C-alpha positions as CSV (number, residue, x, y, z in Angstrom):
1,M,0.0,0.0,0.0
2,A,1.5,3.4,-1.0
3,Y,1.4,6.3,1.3
4,Q,1.6,9.5,-0.6
5,S,1.2,13.2,-0.3
6,V,-0.7,14.7,-3.3
7,D,-1.5,18.4,-3.2
8,P,-5.3,18.4,-4.0
9,T,-5.0,22.1,-5.0
10,T,-2.7,21.2,-8.0
11,G,-2.8,17.4,-8.2
12,K,1.0,17.4,-7.8
13,L,2.7,14.4,-6.1
14,L,4.7,15.8,-3.2
15,K,6.2,12.6,-1.6
16,R,5.7,8.9,-1.6
17,F,6.3,6.4,1.2
18,D,6.3,2.6,1.1
19,S,4.5,0.4,3.7
20,I,6.8,-0.9,6.3
21,S,8.0,-4.5,6.3
22,D,6.6,-7.2,8.6
23,E,9.9,-7.2,10.4
24,Q,9.6,-3.4,11.0
25,L,6.0,-3.9,12.2
26,E,7.0,-6.6,14.6
27,H,9.7,-4.3,16.0
28,T,7.2,-1.5,16.5
29,L,4.7,-3.7,18.2
30,A,7.3,-5.2,20.5
31,S,8.5,-1.7,21.4
32,A,5.0,-0.5,22.2
33,D,4.4,-3.6,24.4
34,E,7.7,-3.1,26.2
35,C,7.0,0.6,26.7
36,F,3.6,-0.2,28.2
37,Q,5.2,-2.2,31.0
38,S,6.9,0.9,32.3
39,W,4.5,3.7,31.0
40,R,1.6,2.2,32.9
41,H,3.4,2.7,36.2
42,L,4.6,6.3,35.4
43,H,2.9,8.8,37.7
44,Y,0.2,11.0,36.1
45,A,2.4,14.1,36.8
46,K,5.2,12.7,34.6
47,R,2.9,11.7,31.8
48,A,1.2,15.1,32.1
49,K,4.6,16.9,31.7
50,I,5.1,15.3,28.3
51,L,1.6,16.1,27.1
52,H,1.8,19.7,28.3
53,K,5.1,20.0,26.4
54,A,3.5,18.5,23.3
55,A,0.7,21.1,23.5
56,K,3.2,23.9,24.0
57,L,5.2,22.7,20.9
58,L,2.0,22.7,18.8
59,R,1.2,26.2,19.8
60,E,4.7,27.4,19.1
61,N,4.8,25.8,15.7
62,V,1.2,26.3,14.5
63,D,2.1,27.3,10.9
64,H,4.5,24.4,10.4
65,F,1.8,21.9,11.3
66,A,-1.0,23.8,9.6
67,R,0.8,24.1,6.3
68,L,1.4,20.3,6.2
69,A,-2.3,19.7,6.6
70,T,-3.2,22.2,3.9
71,L,-0.6,20.7,1.5
72,E,-1.7,17.2,2.0
73,M,-5.5,17.4,2.2
74,G,-6.4,20.9,1.1
75,K,-7.8,22.3,4.4
76,R,-7.9,26.1,4.2
77,L,-4.9,27.4,6.1
78,D,-7.0,29.4,8.7
79,E,-9.0,26.2,9.4
80,A,-5.8,24.2,9.7
81,R,-4.4,26.6,12.2
82,G,-7.6,26.3,14.3
83,E,-7.2,22.5,14.2
84,V,-3.6,22.6,15.4
85,E,-4.6,25.0,18.3
86,F,-7.6,22.7,19.2
87,S,-5.3,19.7,19.2
88,A,-3.1,21.4,21.7
89,D,-6.1,22.2,23.8
90,I,-7.0,18.5,23.9
91,L,-3.6,17.4,25.0
92,A,-3.4,20.0,27.7
93,Y,-6.9,19.2,28.9
94,Y,-6.2,15.6,29.5
95,A,-2.8,16.4,31.0
96,K,-4.6,18.5,33.6
97,H,-7.6,16.4,34.3
98,A,-6.7,12.7,33.7
99,E,-5.8,11.9,37.3
100,D,-9.1,13.2,38.6
101,F,-11.1,11.4,35.9
102,L,-9.5,8.1,36.8
103,A,-9.3,8.5,40.5
104,P,-10.7,5.5,42.6
105,V,-14.5,5.7,43.1
106,K,-15.8,4.6,46.5
107,L,-18.8,2.2,46.5
108,H,-21.0,1.3,49.4
109,P,-21.7,-2.4,49.6
110,K,-23.9,-3.9,52.4
111,H,-20.8,-5.4,54.1
112,G,-17.2,-4.2,54.0
113,K,-15.7,-1.6,51.8
114,A,-15.3,-1.4,48.0
115,H,-14.0,0.9,45.3
116,I,-13.4,1.0,41.6
117,E,-9.9,1.4,40.2
118,S,-9.1,2.4,36.7
119,S,-6.1,0.7,35.1
120,P,-4.9,0.8,31.5
121,L,-5.5,-2.1,29.1
122,G,-2.3,-2.1,27.2
123,V,-1.3,-1.4,23.6
124,L,-4.1,0.2,21.5
125,F,-4.4,0.1,17.7
126,C,-5.9,3.4,16.4
127,V,-7.1,3.8,12.8
128,E,-7.6,7.4,11.9
129,P,-8.9,9.5,8.9
130,W,-7.4,12.3,6.8
131,N,-10.1,15.0,7.3
132,F,-8.6,16.2,10.6
133,P,-5.1,15.0,10.4
134,Y,-4.0,16.2,13.9
135,Y,-7.3,16.5,15.8
136,Q,-8.2,12.9,15.2
137,L,-4.8,11.9,16.6
138,A,-4.9,14.2,19.6
139,R,-8.3,13.0,20.7
140,V,-7.0,9.4,21.1
141,A,-3.4,10.3,22.1
142,G,-4.4,12.8,24.8
143,P,-6.7,10.6,26.9
144,Q,-5.2,7.2,26.2
145,L,-1.6,8.1,26.9
146,M,-2.6,9.8,30.1
147,A,-4.6,6.7,31.0
148,G,-1.4,4.7,30.8
149,N,-2.0,2.9,27.5
150,T,0.5,3.0,24.6
151,L,-0.6,3.5,21.0
152,V,0.2,2.2,17.5
153,V,-1.6,4.3,14.9
154,K,-2.4,3.7,11.3
155,H,-3.2,7.1,9.8
156,A,-4.8,7.7,6.4
157,S,-2.5,7.0,3.4
158,C,-3.0,10.5,2.0
159,V,-1.6,12.4,5.0
160,P,1.7,10.6,5.8
161,Q,3.7,13.8,6.5
162,C,1.1,14.9,9.1
163,A,1.3,11.4,10.6
164,Q,5.0,11.6,10.9
165,A,4.9,15.1,12.3
166,F,2.6,14.1,15.1
167,E,4.7,11.1,16.1
168,Q,7.8,13.4,16.1
169,L,5.9,15.9,18.2
170,L,5.5,13.5,21.0
171,L,9.1,12.3,20.8
172,D,10.2,15.9,20.9
173,A,8.0,16.4,24.0
174,G,9.8,13.6,25.8
175,A,7.6,10.6,25.2
176,P,9.6,7.3,25.3
177,P,10.0,5.3,22.1
178,G,7.0,3.0,21.9
179,A,4.5,5.2,23.7
180,Y,3.1,6.5,20.4
181,S,4.1,4.9,17.1
182,N,3.0,5.8,13.6
183,L,2.4,2.7,11.3
184,M,2.6,2.9,7.5
185,I,1.1,-0.5,6.9
186,S,-1.1,-2.3,4.4
187,H,-4.7,-3.4,5.0
188,A,-3.4,-7.0,5.3
189,Q,-0.9,-5.8,8.0
190,S,-3.7,-4.0,9.7
191,N,-5.5,-7.3,10.2
192,Q,-2.3,-8.7,11.6
193,V,-2.2,-5.9,14.1
194,I,-5.8,-6.4,15.2
195,D,-5.2,-10.1,15.6
196,D,-2.0,-9.7,17.6
197,P,-2.5,-10.7,21.3
198,R,-0.4,-7.7,22.4
199,I,-3.2,-5.4,21.1
200,K,-5.8,-4.9,23.8
201,G,-8.2,-2.5,22.1
202,V,-9.0,-0.9,18.7
203,A,-10.3,2.6,18.0
204,L,-11.4,3.6,14.6
205,T,-12.6,6.8,13.1
206,G,-13.7,6.3,9.5
207,S,-16.4,5.0,7.2
208,V,-19.2,2.6,7.9
209,E,-17.5,0.0,5.7
210,A,-14.2,0.4,7.6
211,G,-16.2,0.0,10.8
212,H,-17.7,-3.3,9.7
213,A,-14.3,-4.6,8.7
214,V,-12.3,-3.4,11.8
215,A,-14.9,-4.0,14.5
216,G,-15.7,-7.4,13.0
217,R,-12.1,-8.4,12.9
218,A,-11.5,-7.2,16.5
219,G,-14.7,-9.0,17.6
220,L,-13.2,-12.4,16.6
221,S,-10.7,-11.9,19.4
222,L,-13.2,-10.3,21.8
223,K,-11.2,-7.0,21.8
224,K,-12.7,-3.8,23.1
225,T,-13.5,-1.3,20.3
226,S,-14.8,2.2,19.8
227,M,-16.2,3.3,16.5
228,E,-16.6,6.9,15.3
229,L,-18.1,6.5,11.8
230,G,-20.1,8.6,9.4
231,G,-23.0,10.9,9.8
232,S,-25.9,12.6,7.9
233,D,-26.8,15.2,10.5
234,A,-30.1,17.0,10.3
235,F,-30.2,20.8,10.5
236,I,-33.8,21.5,11.6
237,V,-35.0,25.1,11.1
238,L,-38.2,26.0,12.9
239,D,-40.6,28.8,11.9
240,D,-39.4,31.2,14.6
241,A,-35.7,30.9,13.8
242,D,-33.4,33.9,13.5
243,I,-32.8,33.7,9.8
244,D,-29.6,35.8,9.7
245,S,-27.9,33.8,12.5
246,T,-29.2,30.5,11.1
247,I,-28.0,31.1,7.6
248,A,-24.5,32.0,8.9
249,W,-24.4,28.7,10.8
250,A,-25.9,26.8,7.9
251,V,-23.1,27.9,5.6
252,W,-20.4,27.1,8.1
253,G,-22.0,23.9,9.2
254,R,-22.2,22.5,5.6
255,M,-19.0,24.1,4.1
256,Y,-16.4,24.0,6.9
257,N,-13.5,21.8,5.8
258,A,-15.1,21.8,2.3
259,G,-18.0,19.8,3.8
260,Q,-15.7,16.9,4.7
261,T,-16.8,16.5,8.3
262,C,-18.6,13.5,9.8
263,C,-20.9,15.7,11.9
264,A,-21.4,18.4,9.3
265,A,-24.9,19.7,8.6
266,K,-26.0,17.6,5.6
267,R,-29.8,17.3,5.7
268,F,-31.6,20.6,5.9
269,I,-35.1,20.1,7.2
270,V,-37.0,23.4,7.2
271,L,-40.6,24.1,8.2
272,E,-42.8,25.2,5.2
273,A,-43.6,28.5,6.7
274,I,-40.0,29.7,6.4
275,A,-38.6,27.4,3.7
276,D,-38.7,29.8,0.8
277,T,-37.0,32.6,2.8
278,F,-34.4,30.2,4.2
279,W,-33.4,28.7,0.9
280,A,-33.2,31.9,-1.1
281,A,-30.8,33.2,1.5
282,F,-28.8,30.0,1.8
283,M,-28.3,29.6,-2.0
284,E,-27.2,33.2,-2.3
285,A,-24.7,32.7,0.6
286,L,-23.3,29.5,-0.9
287,Q,-22.8,31.1,-4.3
288,T,-20.6,33.9,-2.8
289,L,-18.0,31.4,-1.7
290,Q,-14.7,31.9,-3.6
291,P,-12.7,28.8,-4.7
292,G,-8.9,29.2,-4.6
293,D,-5.6,28.3,-3.1
294,P,-6.3,27.1,0.5
295,M,-3.0,28.8,1.5
296,D,-4.6,32.2,0.5
297,S,-6.6,33.8,3.3
298,S,-9.1,35.2,0.7
299,T,-10.1,31.7,-0.4
300,T,-13.5,30.7,1.1
301,L,-13.9,27.3,-0.7
302,G,-11.0,24.9,-0.8
303,P,-10.6,21.7,-2.7
304,L,-11.7,18.3,-1.7
305,S,-9.0,16.0,-0.2
306,S,-8.3,14.2,-3.5
307,E,-9.3,13.6,-7.0
308,A,-10.8,10.3,-5.9
309,A,-13.0,12.0,-3.3
310,L,-14.2,14.5,-5.9
311,V,-15.1,11.8,-8.5
312,K,-17.0,9.8,-5.9
313,L,-19.0,12.8,-4.8
314,L,-19.9,13.8,-8.3
315,A,-21.1,10.3,-9.0
316,Q,-23.3,10.4,-5.9
317,V,-24.9,13.6,-7.1
318,D,-25.4,12.2,-10.6
319,S,-27.0,9.1,-9.1
320,A,-29.3,11.2,-7.0
321,V,-30.5,13.2,-10.0
322,K,-31.1,10.1,-12.1
323,A,-33.3,8.8,-9.3
324,G,-35.5,11.9,-9.4
325,A,-33.8,14.5,-7.2
326,T,-33.7,18.1,-8.4
327,L,-30.4,19.9,-8.7
328,L,-30.9,23.5,-7.5
329,I,-27.3,24.7,-7.8
330,G,-23.8,23.1,-8.4
331,G,-23.3,19.4,-9.0
332,T,-20.2,19.8,-11.1
333,R,-16.5,20.3,-10.7
334,I,-15.0,23.8,-10.9
335,D,-13.1,24.5,-14.1
336,R,-9.6,24.9,-12.6
337,P,-6.8,22.6,-11.6
338,G,-7.3,20.6,-8.5
339,A,-10.2,18.7,-6.8
340,F,-12.6,21.6,-6.6
341,M,-16.4,21.2,-6.7
342,H,-19.2,23.8,-6.9
343,S,-21.4,24.2,-3.8
344,T,-24.4,21.9,-4.5
345,I,-28.0,21.7,-3.3
346,L,-30.3,18.8,-4.0
347,T,-34.1,18.7,-3.3
348,D,-37.1,16.5,-4.1
349,I,-35.3,13.6,-2.6
350,T,-37.7,10.6,-2.0
351,P,-37.1,7.7,0.3
352,D,-36.3,5.4,-2.6
353,N,-33.5,7.7,-3.8
354,P,-30.0,6.6,-2.7
355,A,-29.4,10.2,-1.6
356,F,-32.0,9.8,1.1
357,R,-29.7,7.3,3.0
358,D,-26.3,8.2,1.7
359,E,-23.7,10.4,3.4
360,F,-22.4,13.2,1.1
361,F,-18.8,13.9,2.3
362,G,-18.3,17.2,0.7
363,P,-20.1,20.5,-0.3
364,V,-23.5,19.0,-1.0
365,A,-26.6,20.0,0.9
366,C,-29.9,18.0,0.8
367,F,-33.0,20.1,1.3
368,F,-36.4,19.0,2.7
369,S,-39.4,21.1,3.4
370,V,-41.8,19.8,6.0
371,K,-45.2,20.8,7.4
372,D,-44.6,20.8,11.2
373,E,-42.4,19.9,14.1
374,A,-43.6,16.3,14.1
375,A,-42.7,15.8,10.5
376,A,-39.3,17.4,11.1
377,I,-38.5,15.0,13.9
378,A,-39.7,12.0,12.0
379,L,-37.6,12.8,9.0
380,A,-34.5,13.6,11.1
381,N,-34.8,10.2,12.8
382,D,-35.4,8.4,9.5
383,S,-31.7,7.9,8.9
384,D,-29.3,5.0,9.3
385,F,-26.9,7.5,11.0
386,G,-27.2,9.0,14.4
387,L,-24.2,11.3,15.1
388,G,-25.5,14.8,15.5
389,C,-28.4,17.2,14.9
390,S,-29.0,20.9,15.3
391,I,-32.3,22.7,16.0
392,W,-32.8,26.4,15.2
393,T,-35.4,28.4,17.1
394,Q,-35.7,31.5,19.2
395,D,-37.5,29.5,21.9
396,V,-34.8,27.6,23.7
397,K,-37.2,25.5,25.7
398,R,-38.9,24.5,22.4
399,G,-35.6,23.5,21.0
400,E,-34.6,21.5,24.1
401,H,-38.0,19.7,24.0
402,L,-37.4,18.6,20.4
403,A,-33.8,17.7,21.2
404,S,-35.1,15.0,23.6
405,K,-37.0,13.4,20.6
406,I,-34.0,13.1,18.3
407,D,-32.1,9.8,17.9
408,A,-28.5,11.0,17.9
409,G,-25.4,11.1,20.1
410,M,-25.2,14.9,20.1
411,I,-27.9,17.6,19.7
412,F,-27.1,21.3,19.3
413,V,-29.7,24.1,19.9
414,N,-28.9,27.3,18.0
415,N,-25.2,26.3,17.4
416,I,-23.2,23.6,15.8
417,D,-20.2,23.9,18.1
418,W,-19.2,20.2,17.6
419,S,-16.1,19.7,19.7
420,D,-14.9,20.9,23.0
421,P,-12.3,18.9,25.0
422,R,-14.7,19.0,27.9
423,L,-17.7,17.5,26.0
424,P,-18.1,13.9,24.8
425,F,-18.2,13.2,21.1
426,G,-19.9,10.2,19.4
427,G,-23.0,8.7,18.0
428,I,-25.4,5.8,17.6
429,K,-26.7,3.5,14.8
430,Y,-24.3,3.5,11.8
431,S,-22.5,6.5,13.3
432,G,-20.8,4.0,15.7
433,Y,-20.4,3.6,19.4
434,G,-18.2,4.7,22.3
435,R,-17.2,8.3,23.1
436,E,-14.2,10.5,22.6
437,L,-13.3,13.7,24.5
438,G,-14.6,14.8,27.8
439,E,-14.5,12.5,30.9
440,L,-16.1,9.7,28.9
441,G,-13.4,9.7,26.4
442,I,-10.7,8.6,28.8
443,Q,-12.9,5.8,30.2
444,E,-13.2,3.8,26.9
445,F,-10.0,1.8,27.3
446,V,-9.4,1.3,31.0
447,N,-10.2,-1.7,33.2
448,K,-12.8,-0.7,35.8
449,K,-11.5,-3.0,38.5
450,L,-13.7,-3.7,41.6
451,V,-11.8,-4.0,44.8
452,R,-13.8,-5.2,47.8
453,T,-12.3,-5.7,51.3
454,G,-13.7,-6.7,54.7
455,H,-13.7,-9.6,57.1
456,M,-16.9,-11.5,56.5
457,A,-17.9,-14.9,57.6
458,A,-18.2,-17.5,54.8
459,P,-21.8,-18.6,54.0
460,Q,-22.9,-21.7,55.8
């Protein structure tokens, strides 16, 4: 399997890397396992010193890391800088709070004393995607290194320089060899890693198809997994929404990272009373976005991550139209070098159209007009995914009431502020299971060990 950097703005090959050999893989796994034997016993304060240093180095070298992400997957430079800063926040957050999160918890049995201890599981195998090449790594590395686990990580094949940079970051911060290791491996080698008895847990962020393959393989060995998969989040606009604020969030929620976000706003469900007003403003706003070099601060629409991603998305739009959907705007590539696509809106999407179920991972919005709140909730829940959903209304209690009826892992009322180190992130249904970030994120791969003490007479 070839790991290569291709600039999606120009299509130019930047660097190519070969997969490592089986001998190199064995050496890396042995090193991770050996490191775990000492890392697990290192005091929280010493682990925290390393994570704080890594966060500091990220902040001091924001442009270096950000430019790599922009070169490899086309993220606009301002967005890439934000991702680097946020990754630093995650590392620092767990460095500060891990010890409290994993402190023993007292229980109150009928007889004697009892408590729950949290202990690390061992070496974890993490499979991560390209769309957030540092953030996805930070949100497994921060909590799991602080929990005492060690990590071997297969990053996406199109961001190998970002993968190497993050590994080097932790080494520069003082992490011992084996604590965090980047793996440039083939799919066959990935199966070897999952099967290896030294691997005690598997975390994946990726597609539903990848989730089936990885979770299924791990399940054969009864290994703990967490899956953060796709999404087709509903963006529900009620008839009392503040249009100006809602439109601003609608554009950001669909077009951030060129729409390549699992929890992006993808299905816009708008009450009939306000639908015409909303869509006129939304289309106008989308058509003002300016494609261009993502290194240029004036660019407001960057490329997709690769030519393959663009071709796939264009084919999805064509399939939707052939099945009866109406193309309001866009649907074609932009006539310029690179993997650029016009902002696109589809409507008249019926349940038998593949677009009704599919996830569009790019600048494609699906529009639905509904009669009332009940119809909006029913449509929002009629999805194979269950990652996030946002509700837009000037009546917060109304929004919170509807939020309780949505089948998703995360609901946002009058915002789509997806990620905060303090808040759990994850979904249900085909969006996966388990949580990252927040206190829940550090609990995914630790043994919750019951310890009960007391002098009690044996039963007669």
